[in-house]
C-alpha positions as CSV (number, residue, x, y, z in Angstrom):
1,M,5.5,-0.8,37.2
2,T,8.7,0.9,38.5
3,Q,11.9,1.1,36.6
4,K,13.5,-1.4,38.9
5,Q,10.6,-3.9,38.3
6,L,10.9,-3.3,34.5
7,S,14.7,-3.8,34.6
8,E,14.3,-7.1,36.5
9,K,11.5,-8.4,34.3
10,A,13.4,-7.5,31.1
11,G,16.8,-8.4,32.3
12,I,18.3,-5.0,31.8
13,T,20.0,-2.7,34.2
14,E,18.0,0.1,35.9
15,A,20.6,2.6,34.5
16,A,19.8,1.4,31.0
17,I,16.1,1.8,31.5
18,S,16.7,5.3,32.8
19,H,18.7,6.2,29.7
20,Y,16.0,4.8,27.4
21,I,13.2,6.7,29.3
22,K,15.2,10.0,29.2
23,G,16.0,9.5,25.5
24,N,19.8,9.4,26.1
25,R,20.1,6.0,24.4
26,V,18.1,3.9,22.0
27,P,17.8,0.2,22.9
28,R,19.1,-2.5,20.5
29,A,16.5,-4.7,18.7
30,S,17.0,-7.6,21.1
31,V,16.6,-5.3,24.1
32,L,13.5,-3.7,22.6
33,G,12.0,-7.1,22.2
34,R,12.6,-7.9,25.9
35,L,11.1,-4.6,26.9
36,A,8.0,-5.2,24.8
37,I,7.6,-8.7,26.4
38,A,8.1,-7.2,29.9
39,L,5.5,-4.5,29.2
40,N,3.1,-6.9,27.5
41,T,3.1,-5.0,24.3
42,T,4.7,-5.1,20.8
43,T,7.9,-3.6,19.5
44,D,5.7,-1.7,16.9
45,Y,3.9,0.0,19.8
46,L,7.1,0.9,21.5
47,L,8.6,2.3,18.2
48,E,5.6,3.8,16.6
49,G,2.7,3.8,19.0
50,I,0.8,1.3,16.8
51,T,-1.2,-1.2,18.7
52,P,-2.0,-4.7,17.3
53,D,-5.7,-3.7,17.1
54,A,-4.8,-0.6,15.1
55,K,-2.7,-2.7,12.8
56,E,-5.7,-4.9,12.1
57,E,-7.8,-1.8,11.5
58,L,-5.2,-0.3,9.2
59,G,-5.0,-3.6,7.3
60,Y,-8.8,-3.7,6.9
61,A,-8.8,0.0,5.8
62,K,-6.1,-0.7,3.2
63,K,-8.2,-3.6,1.9
64,L,-11.3,-1.5,1.6
65,I,-9.4,1.3,-0.1
66,A,-7.9,-1.1,-2.6
67,R,-11.3,-2.6,-3.3
68,N,-12.8,0.8,-3.8
69,V,-10.0,1.9,-6.2
70,I,-10.8,-1.2,-8.3
71,L,-14.5,-0.4,-8.3
72,I,-13.9,3.2,-9.2
73,D,-11.6,2.2,-12.1
74,Q,-14.3,-0.3,-13.3
75,R,-17.0,2.4,-13.1
76,Q,-14.8,4.9,-15.0
77,L,-14.1,2.4,-17.7
78,F,-17.8,1.6,-18.0
79,W,-18.8,5.3,-18.3
80,K,-16.0,5.8,-20.9
81,Q,-17.3,2.9,-22.9
82,F,-20.9,4.0,-22.5
83,H,-20.1,7.5,-23.7
84,S,-18.2,6.1,-26.7
85,C,-21.2,4.0,-27.6
86,L,-23.6,6.8,-27.1
87,F,-21.5,9.0,-29.3
88,C,-21.5,6.3,-32.0
89,I,-25.2,6.0,-31.8
90,I,-25.7,9.8,-32.1
91,M,-23.4,9.9,-35.1
92,L,-25.5,7.3,-37.0
């Protein structure tokens, strides 16, 4: 897609597109949204390079990590209690 096509599709001047591409200007949020729609992507991708698929993967990874932290905490608690009981038995 050319800059002209993008400007027409997003309703932004070619000059503005040129400034954004060169890094001379930063688009406002409303303009960023129109650019994302015109480019068939998300504002997250334009701002951070994060695709919708990656967000889903990141969300899944966060859930797994949180689950594993809980499991590790439970195991540590179990072993603490086990060692305390074992110590009590040995002391008898």
